[in-house]
C-alpha positions as CSV (number, residue, x, y, z in Angstrom):
1,X,32.1,99.7,40.7
2,X,31.0,103.2,41.7
3,X,27.9,103.7,43.7
4,X,24.8,102.3,41.9
5,X,21.9,102.9,44.2
6,X,18.3,104.1,44.3
7,X,16.2,105.3,47.2
8,X,12.5,105.0,46.6
9,X,9.8,106.5,48.8
10,X,6.0,106.2,48.8
11,X,4.0,103.3,47.5
12,X,6.6,102.5,44.9
13,X,8.9,101.2,47.7
14,X,6.5,98.3,48.2
15,X,6.6,97.0,44.6
16,X,8.6,94.2,43.0
17,X,12.2,94.9,42.1
18,X,14.0,94.2,38.9
19,X,16.1,91.0,39.1
20,X,19.4,92.9,39.0
21,X,18.7,94.9,42.1
22,X,18.9,93.9,45.7
23,X,16.9,95.5,48.6
24,X,19.7,96.9,50.8
25,X,17.9,98.8,53.6
26,X,14.5,100.0,54.7
27,X,14.7,103.7,55.7
28,X,11.3,104.6,57.3
29,X,8.7,104.4,54.5
30,X,11.5,104.2,51.8
31,X,13.6,101.4,50.4
32,X,17.3,101.6,49.4
33,X,18.1,99.3,46.6
34,X,21.2,98.7,44.5
35,X,23.6,96.1,43.0
36,X,25.2,95.4,46.3
37,X,28.7,96.4,45.2
38,X,28.8,99.7,47.1
39,X,30.1,99.9,50.7
40,X,27.1,100.3,52.9
41,X,26.5,100.7,56.7
42,X,23.1,100.8,58.3
43,X,22.0,101.8,61.8
44,X,18.3,102.0,62.5
45,X,16.7,104.4,60.0
46,X,20.0,105.6,58.7
47,X,22.2,104.3,55.9
48,X,25.6,105.5,54.7
49,X,26.8,104.4,51.3
50,X,30.3,105.0,49.9
51,X,33.5,106.1,51.6
52,X,33.4,108.4,54.6
53,X,36.0,109.5,57.2
54,X,36.0,111.1,60.6
55,X,37.2,114.7,60.9
56,X,38.9,113.8,64.1
57,X,42.0,111.8,63.0
58,X,40.8,111.2,59.4
59,X,40.1,107.5,60.2
60,X,37.6,105.6,58.1
61,X,33.9,105.7,59.1
62,X,33.2,102.0,58.5
63,X,30.1,101.8,60.6
64,X,27.5,104.0,62.3
65,X,26.9,103.7,66.0
66,X,23.3,104.1,67.3
67,X,24.4,107.4,68.9
68,X,25.7,108.7,65.5
69,X,22.5,107.6,63.8
70,X,20.5,109.5,66.4
71,X,22.6,112.6,66.0
72,X,22.1,112.5,62.2
73,X,18.3,112.3,62.6
74,X,18.2,114.9,65.4
75,X,20.3,117.5,63.5
76,X,18.8,116.7,60.1
77,X,22.1,115.8,58.7
78,X,24.1,118.7,60.1
79,X,26.1,116.3,62.3
80,X,27.4,114.5,59.3
81,X,28.5,117.7,57.6
82,X,30.6,118.8,60.6
83,X,31.9,115.4,61.7
84,X,32.3,113.4,58.5
85,X,33.9,114.0,55.1
86,X,34.4,111.9,52.0
87,X,32.6,110.6,49.0
88,X,29.3,109.3,50.2
89,X,25.5,109.4,50.2
90,X,23.6,109.5,53.5
91,X,19.9,108.8,53.9
92,X,17.7,108.7,57.0
93,X,14.0,108.9,58.1
94,X,12.9,111.1,60.9
95,X,10.2,110.3,63.6
96,X,7.5,111.6,61.2
97,X,8.5,109.2,58.5
98,X,10.0,111.8,56.2
99,X,12.9,110.5,54.2
100,X,16.0,112.7,53.6
101,X,19.1,112.4,51.5
102,X,22.6,114.1,51.8
103,X,25.2,114.1,49.1
104,X,28.7,114.7,50.5
105,X,30.1,118.2,49.8
106,X,32.3,119.4,46.9
107,X,32.5,116.3,44.7
108,X,30.2,113.7,46.2
109,X,28.8,111.0,44.0
110,X,26.3,112.4,41.6
111,X,22.7,111.7,42.6
112,X,19.5,112.7,41.0
113,X,15.8,112.6,41.9
114,X,12.5,112.5,40.0
115,X,8.8,111.9,40.5
116,X,7.5,108.5,39.3
117,X,3.8,109.3,38.7
118,X,4.5,109.6,35.0
119,X,6.1,106.2,34.8
120,X,4.9,102.7,35.3
121,X,3.3,101.8,38.6
122,X,5.5,100.4,41.3
123,X,2.8,99.1,43.8
124,X,2.4,95.8,42.0
125,X,-1.4,96.3,41.5
126,X,-1.4,98.6,38.4
127,X,-2.0,101.6,40.5
128,X,-0.2,104.8,39.6
129,X,0.7,105.9,43.1
130,X,2.7,109.2,43.2
131,X,6.2,108.5,44.4
132,X,9.7,109.8,44.2
133,X,13.1,108.2,43.6
134,X,16.7,109.4,44.2
135,X,19.2,107.5,42.0
136,X,22.8,107.5,40.9
137,X,22.4,105.7,37.5
138,X,19.9,106.5,34.8
139,X,19.4,103.0,33.5
140,X,18.7,101.9,37.0
141,X,16.1,104.6,37.4
142,X,14.5,103.5,34.1
143,X,14.3,99.9,35.3
144,X,12.3,101.3,38.3
145,X,10.0,103.4,36.2
146,X,11.5,106.8,37.0
147,X,13.2,109.6,35.1
148,X,11.3,108.9,31.9
149,X,11.1,112.5,30.7
150,X,12.8,113.4,27.4
151,X,15.5,115.9,26.7
152,X,14.5,119.4,27.8
153,X,15.4,122.0,25.0
154,X,15.6,125.0,27.4
155,X,17.9,123.2,29.8
156,X,20.1,121.9,26.9
157,X,20.4,125.5,25.7
158,X,21.4,126.7,29.2
159,X,24.0,123.9,29.5
160,X,25.6,125.1,26.3
161,X,25.1,128.9,26.9
162,X,26.7,128.6,30.4
163,X,29.5,126.1,29.8
164,X,30.4,123.7,32.7
165,X,27.8,125.4,34.9
166,X,25.9,122.5,36.6
167,X,22.9,123.6,38.6
168,X,20.2,121.4,40.1
169,X,18.0,121.4,36.9
170,X,19.2,118.7,34.5
171,X,18.8,118.5,30.8
172,X,16.1,115.8,31.2
173,X,12.6,117.0,31.9
174,X,11.5,116.3,35.4
175,X,14.9,115.3,36.8
176,X,16.9,117.3,39.2
177,X,20.4,116.8,40.6
178,X,21.2,117.0,44.3
179,X,23.9,119.7,44.6
180,X,27.1,118.6,46.5
181,X,26.5,119.1,50.2
182,X,22.8,119.5,49.8
183,X,20.2,117.9,52.0
184,X,17.0,117.1,50.2
185,X,13.6,115.9,51.5
186,X,12.8,113.1,49.1
187,X,9.1,113.3,49.0
188,X,9.0,117.0,48.0
189,X,12.5,117.3,46.5
190,X,13.1,120.5,48.5
191,X,16.4,121.7,49.7
192,X,16.7,121.8,53.4
193,X,18.1,124.4,55.8
194,X,21.6,123.3,57.0
195,X,22.8,122.2,53.5
196,X,26.5,122.8,52.9
197,X,27.6,126.0,51.3
198,X,31.1,127.2,50.4
199,X,30.3,130.6,51.8
200,X,29.9,129.2,55.3
201,X,33.7,128.8,55.2
202,X,34.8,132.0,53.5
203,X,36.3,133.8,56.5
204,X,36.3,137.6,56.9
205,X,38.9,138.8,57.2
206,X,40.6,135.9,55.5
207,X,43.7,134.3,57.1
208,X,47.1,133.5,55.8
209,X,48.6,129.9,56.0
210,X,52.1,128.6,56.2
211,X,53.1,126.2,53.4
212,X,53.7,123.5,56.0
213,X,50.1,123.8,57.1
214,X,48.9,123.1,53.6
215,X,51.4,120.3,53.2
216,X,50.2,118.5,56.3
217,X,46.6,118.8,55.3
218,X,47.0,117.5,51.7
219,X,49.1,114.6,53.0
220,X,46.5,113.7,55.6
221,X,43.5,113.7,53.3
222,X,45.4,111.9,50.5
223,X,46.8,109.4,52.9
224,X,43.4,108.7,54.3
225,X,42.1,108.0,50.8
226,X,45.1,105.9,49.9
227,X,44.6,103.6,52.9
228,X,41.0,103.1,52.0
229,X,41.7,101.0,48.8
230,X,43.9,98.0,48.3
231,X,45.3,98.9,44.9
232,X,45.2,102.3,43.2
233,X,46.0,103.6,39.7
234,X,46.8,107.3,39.6
235,X,46.3,109.2,36.4
236,X,49.7,111.0,36.4
237,X,50.3,113.7,33.9
238,X,53.3,115.0,35.7
239,X,51.6,118.3,36.3
240,X,51.7,119.9,39.7
241,X,48.4,118.6,41.0
242,X,48.7,114.8,40.0
243,X,52.4,114.9,41.2
244,X,51.4,116.2,44.6
245,X,48.8,113.3,44.9
246,X,51.6,110.8,43.9
247,X,53.9,112.2,46.5
248,X,51.3,111.9,49.2
249,X,50.3,108.4,48.1
250,X,53.9,107.2,48.3
251,X,54.2,108.7,51.8
252,X,51.0,106.9,53.0
253,X,52.3,103.5,52.1
254,X,49.4,102.8,49.7
255,X,49.9,100.2,46.9
256,X,49.7,102.3,43.7
257,X,51.1,103.0,40.3
258,X,51.0,105.9,37.9
259,X,49.5,105.8,34.5
260,X,50.0,108.3,31.6
261,X,48.9,108.6,28.0
262,X,51.2,110.1,25.4
263,X,50.7,111.4,21.9
264,X,53.1,111.5,19.0
265,X,52.8,115.3,19.1
266,X,55.4,116.6,21.6
267,X,52.8,119.0,22.9
268,X,50.8,116.1,24.2
269,X,53.7,114.0,25.5
270,X,53.9,114.4,29.3
271,X,55.9,111.2,29.9
272,X,59.2,113.1,30.8
273,X,57.3,114.8,33.7
274,X,55.5,111.7,34.9
275,X,58.7,109.7,34.7
276,X,60.5,112.3,36.8
277,X,57.9,111.9,39.5
278,X,57.8,108.1,39.6
279,X,61.6,107.9,39.4
280,X,61.9,110.1,42.4
281,X,59.3,108.1,44.3
282,X,60.6,104.7,43.1
283,X,57.1,103.9,41.8
284,X,55.8,102.1,38.8
285,X,54.6,104.0,35.8
286,X,52.4,102.5,33.0
287,X,52.8,104.3,29.7
288,X,50.4,104.0,26.8
289,X,50.0,105.7,23.5
290,X,46.8,107.7,23.3
291,X,44.5,105.8,20.9
292,X,42.9,107.3,17.8
293,X,40.0,109.7,18.6
294,X,36.5,108.4,18.8
295,X,33.6,109.1,16.5
296,X,32.2,112.5,17.0
297,X,28.7,111.5,15.7
298,X,28.5,108.2,17.7
299,X,26.0,108.0,20.5
300,X,27.3,107.6,24.1
301,X,27.8,104.0,25.2
302,X,26.2,104.6,28.6
303,X,22.9,106.4,29.4
304,X,23.6,109.5,31.5
305,X,21.4,112.1,33.1
306,X,23.9,114.7,32.0
307,X,26.1,114.6,29.0
308,X,29.6,113.6,29.7
309,X,33.0,114.6,28.3
310,X,34.1,114.8,24.7
311,X,33.2,111.7,22.7
312,X,36.5,112.0,20.9
313,X,38.2,111.0,24.1
314,X,36.1,107.9,24.7
315,X,38.8,105.5,23.4
316,X,41.3,107.2,25.8
317,X,38.8,106.8,28.6
318,X,38.5,103.0,27.8
319,X,42.4,102.7,27.9
320,X,42.4,104.3,31.4
321,X,39.8,101.8,32.6
322,X,41.4,98.8,30.9
323,X,44.8,99.5,32.3
324,X,43.3,100.0,35.8
325,X,41.7,96.6,35.6
326,X,44.9,95.0,34.3
327,X,46.7,96.3,37.3
328,X,43.9,94.9,39.6
329,X,43.0,98.4,40.9
330,X,40.0,98.9,42.9
331,X,40.0,102.7,42.5
332,X,41.2,105.3,40.0
333,X,42.8,108.4,41.5
334,X,43.2,111.7,39.8
335,X,44.6,115.1,40.5
336,X,41.4,116.8,39.1
337,X,40.4,119.9,41.0
338,X,44.0,120.9,41.9
339,X,43.8,124.1,39.9
340,X,40.7,125.1,41.8
341,X,41.7,124.0,45.3
342,X,45.2,125.4,45.0
343,X,43.9,128.8,43.8
344,X,44.9,129.0,40.2
345,X,43.1,132.5,39.9
346,X,43.6,134.7,36.8
347,X,40.9,137.2,37.9
348,X,41.6,140.6,39.3
349,X,39.4,139.8,42.3
350,X,42.3,138.9,44.7
351,X,43.6,142.5,44.1
352,X,40.4,143.8,45.6
353,X,40.5,141.4,48.5
354,X,44.1,142.5,49.3
355,X,43.1,146.1,49.3
356,X,40.1,145.5,51.5
357,X,41.8,143.3,54.1
358,X,45.6,144.1,53.9
359,X,45.8,147.6,52.5
360,X,47.2,149.4,49.4
361,X,50.7,147.9,49.5
362,X,49.3,144.3,49.5
363,X,47.0,145.2,46.7
364,X,49.9,146.7,44.7
365,X,51.9,143.5,45.2
366,X,48.9,141.4,44.2
367,X,48.5,143.4,41.0
368,X,52.2,142.7,40.2
369,X,51.8,139.0,40.9
370,X,48.8,138.8,38.5
371,X,50.7,140.8,35.8
372,X,53.6,138.4,36.0
373,X,51.3,135.4,35.7
374,X,49.6,136.9,32.7
375,X,52.8,138.2,31.2
376,X,51.4,141.8,31.3
377,X,52.0,144.9,33.3
378,X,50.8,145.9,36.8
379,X,49.0,149.0,35.7
380,X,46.7,147.1,33.4
381,X,46.0,144.7,36.2
382,X,45.0,147.6,38.4
383,X,42.9,149.1,35.7
384,X,41.0,145.8,35.2
385,X,40.5,145.7,39.0
386,X,39.0,149.1,39.0
387,X,36.7,148.2,36.2
388,X,35.6,145.2,38.1
389,X,34.4,147.5,40.9
390,X,32.6,149.8,38.6
391,X,31.0,147.1,36.5
392,X,31.0,143.7,38.2
393,X,31.3,140.8,35.8
394,X,28.4,138.3,35.3
395,X,28.4,135.4,37.8
396,X,29.3,133.0,35.0
397,X,30.7,133.4,31.4
398,X,28.2,133.2,28.6
399,X,28.8,131.5,25.2
400,X,26.1,132.1,22.6
401,X,28.0,130.6,19.7
402,X,25.9,128.4,17.5
403,X,22.8,128.9,19.6
404,X,19.5,130.5,18.5
405,X,17.7,133.0,20.7
406,X,14.6,130.8,21.1
407,X,15.5,129.6,24.6
408,X,17.6,132.5,25.7
409,X,17.0,133.2,29.3
410,X,18.5,134.0,32.7
411,X,21.3,132.0,34.2
412,X,20.1,128.7,35.7
413,X,19.5,128.8,39.5
414,X,22.0,127.4,41.9
415,X,21.9,127.9,45.7
416,X,25.6,128.8,45.8
417,X,25.2,131.6,43.2
418,X,22.2,133.0,45.1
419,X,24.3,133.2,48.3
420,X,27.7,134.2,46.8
421,X,27.6,137.9,47.9
422,X,28.5,136.7,51.4
423,X,32.0,136.2,50.3
424,X,34.7,138.7,49.3
425,X,35.4,138.9,45.5
426,X,38.5,136.8,45.5
427,X,37.0,134.1,47.7
428,X,33.9,134.2,45.6
429,X,36.0,133.4,42.4
430,X,37.7,130.6,44.4
431,X,34.4,129.1,45.5
432,X,32.6,129.4,42.2
433,X,35.5,127.6,40.4
434,X,34.3,124.5,42.2
435,X,31.4,124.3,39.7
436,X,34.0,123.2,37.1
437,X,35.2,120.2,39.0
438,X,32.2,117.9,38.5
439,X,32.5,118.0,34.8
440,X,35.9,116.5,35.0
441,X,35.6,114.1,37.8
442,X,32.5,112.1,36.6
443,X,32.3,113.0,32.9
444,X,33.7,109.8,31.5
445,X,32.5,106.2,31.7
446,X,35.4,105.0,33.8
447,X,33.9,106.9,36.7
448,X,30.8,104.8,36.3
449,X,32.7,101.5,36.2
450,X,35.1,102.0,39.1
451,X,35.4,104.5,42.0
452,X,37.1,107.6,40.8
453,X,38.6,109.6,43.6
454,X,39.9,113.2,43.5
455,X,41.7,113.6,46.8
456,X,42.4,117.3,46.3
457,X,38.6,117.9,46.3
458,X,38.2,116.5,49.8
459,X,36.0,118.6,52.0
460,X,38.5,119.6,54.7
461,X,41.0,120.8,52.1
462,X,38.4,122.8,50.2
463,X,37.1,124.4,53.4
464,X,40.7,125.3,54.4
465,X,41.2,127.0,51.0
466,X,38.0,129.0,51.2
467,X,39.1,130.7,54.4
468,X,42.6,131.8,53.0
469,X,43.6,135.2,51.7
470,X,42.9,134.8,47.9
471,X,46.0,136.8,46.9
472,X,48.3,134.4,48.7
473,X,47.7,131.7,46.1
474,X,49.5,133.8,43.4
475,X,52.2,135.4,45.5
476,X,55.5,135.9,43.6
477,X,53.7,135.7,40.3
478,X,53.4,131.9,40.4
479,X,50.1,130.1,39.9
480,X,49.3,127.8,42.9
481,X,52.2,129.4,44.7
482,X,51.4,128.1,48.2
483,X,51.1,124.5,46.9
484,X,54.4,124.9,45.0
485,X,56.1,126.0,48.2
486,X,54.4,123.4,50.4
487,X,55.9,120.6,48.2
488,X,59.1,122.3,47.1
489,X,61.4,119.8,48.7
490,X,59.6,116.7,47.5
491,X,58.7,117.3,43.8
492,X,61.2,117.1,40.9
493,X,62.5,120.5,39.8
494,X,61.1,120.2,36.3
495,X,57.6,119.6,37.7
496,X,57.8,122.6,40.1
497,X,59.0,124.9,37.3
498,X,56.4,123.6,34.8
499,X,53.8,126.2,33.7
500,X,52.2,124.4,30.7
501,X,49.9,121.4,30.4
502,X,49.9,118.7,27.8
503,X,47.7,119.7,24.9
504,X,45.3,117.3,23.1
505,X,44.5,119.6,20.2
506,X,46.5,117.2,18.1
507,X,43.6,114.8,18.5
508,X,40.7,117.3,18.1
509,X,41.7,119.2,15.1
510,X,42.4,116.3,12.7
511,X,39.3,114.5,13.9
512,X,37.2,117.6,13.1
513,X,38.7,117.9,9.7
514,X,38.2,114.2,9.0
515,X,34.5,114.3,10.1
516,X,33.5,117.7,9.0
517,X,31.1,116.4,6.3
518,X,29.6,113.8,8.6
519,X,28.9,116.5,11.2
520,X,26.9,118.5,8.7
521,X,23.7,116.3,8.6
522,X,24.3,115.2,12.2
523,X,23.8,118.8,13.4
524,X,21.7,120.4,10.7
525,X,19.2,117.6,10.6
526,X,19.5,116.5,14.2
527,X,17.4,116.6,17.4
528,X,18.6,120.0,18.5
529,X,18.0,121.5,15.1
530,X,14.4,120.2,15.2
531,X,14.0,121.6,18.8
532,X,15.1,125.1,17.6
533,X,18.1,125.2,19.9
534,X,20.7,125.8,17.2
535,X,21.3,128.8,14.9
536,X,21.4,126.7,11.8
537,X,22.9,129.5,9.6
538,X,25.8,129.8,12.1
539,X,26.3,126.1,12.1
540,X,26.3,125.9,8.4
541,X,28.7,128.8,8.0
542,X,31.1,127.3,10.5
543,X,31.1,123.9,8.7
544,X,31.5,125.5,5.3
545,X,34.3,127.7,6.5
546,X,38.1,127.1,6.3
547,X,40.2,125.3,8.8
548,X,38.8,127.3,11.7
549,X,40.4,128.3,14.9
550,X,40.8,125.8,17.8
551,X,38.2,127.5,20.0
552,X,35.5,127.4,17.3
553,X,36.3,123.8,16.5
554,X,36.1,122.8,20.2
555,X,32.7,124.5,20.4
556,X,31.2,122.7,17.4
557,X,32.5,119.4,18.9
558,X,30.9,120.3,22.2
559,X,27.5,120.9,20.4
560,X,28.0,117.5,18.6
561,X,28.5,115.8,21.9
562,X,25.3,117.3,23.3
563,X,23.4,116.2,20.1
564,X,24.6,112.7,20.6
565,X,23.6,112.7,24.3
566,X,20.0,114.0,23.4
567,X,19.6,111.3,20.7
568,X,20.7,108.6,23.2
569,X,18.0,109.7,25.6
570,X,15.3,109.6,22.9
571,X,16.7,106.3,21.6
572,X,16.4,104.7,25.1
573,X,12.8,104.1,24.3
574,X,11.5,104.9,27.8
575,X,10.9,108.6,27.4
576,X,7.4,110.0,27.9
577,X,5.9,112.7,25.8
578,X,6.6,116.2,27.0
């Protein structure tokens, strides 16, 4: 399974545990508990859960020496950020008994924290002692008496108004998420100095890299991951990113196979590309038909702190997990994050970076590269770049569709946004794109049932990309150009030349048409309607309209997913009154 842990501080740490949990370690005044399935190493008052690697040589960090533990405590976690990387949680207690938690950077395991004084007492004597808990699983937190708040209307509005923006404030009242790379003092929940920030790695002036340099680094991080698990199923679409992961897994000697889902619609059938990759690598490919879409008004199967991916894809999620178990996999790998890490940038910001750091000719070329990617002209690209200087865009796109103005407010806080001006415009676009990755790596239930690893989101590779010239990623008018050149000799020609992705609108559009009448009461009489989040006239008009455009249909399905999530939290029966 993926990490299922809780770290409890205060008097709560002394209480009786639910039967399904084991005491795993004592960290100062706190207790680390879990189901015992996660890799764990303990040294003194330090515990490391998950999968970590050393920067030097990329070998696995399977234990912590007393010296390493002392360094972690002495540097308040900074040692780990500079010496280790991976998918892990690190907790420790200092000499004063304060307990700290570090979530590994970029795409570390999701972890949340909440106070427990509103829940049941954990001291065994009926005393409501104030305490705090960090946890990876909402049902586990509930069993310990934490995270009992209900859905927060203002936060739900913000999650829909700023799509895929995932700040520390969650959609459950009183619960916050630890940002990737963040160090938090558990008792107070406060962010600590020394936490990881992408802008610490945005070099000025940025440097250029040779394709071979990128090739070696991708191979090294993917190989390190591949050797960490006995048997791996790779979700292989035949797109550039998953194909690169497949190539590096084959090179590492890992035991793996690819798995792809196909639709009857040619737009969603990626089997020819996936077959080209596995044929070239002499690897196994499991092929399955994508199942019928799920029920858009069904509640999620698992309790989650944050709403997951589209419910219509729940049956596909189940097939991915079922086939991984049939294969005997102990991890699922994905190419998720490749667009971000390999610099798929359609913004004009790299034009400005090129002008600032390499001069007018480089900027002229960068404008031409963007124009070719967008199938437009260079002058329009330059005009948009000039407009960006005169009127900088907002930090994140806003979508007010279907939302009332009751909870309209400023963009949610996030430490990366607050500090983003340290980076040049193109590097800032590259770094903020990392916000998108969490929603695709841990959005579905298979990520809760089995370790789901995105090798391309490994910390050394992301930090490498943050320091590069942003315009280099699109040189020649190709998206992810440096990655294409790095693997030009190893990937099938059709994969290198591919510019499109498999579309799943053939699932979404008919499912919406079939369930339109069921969506009407679900949304118009639902929890969000009662909380005043939705513009009910706009929802009614959309549902009463014609076929609708795909963007509009996806939006209403997104709102329906959020409605189902909110109802699942209320239906859990443990929420306290707000």
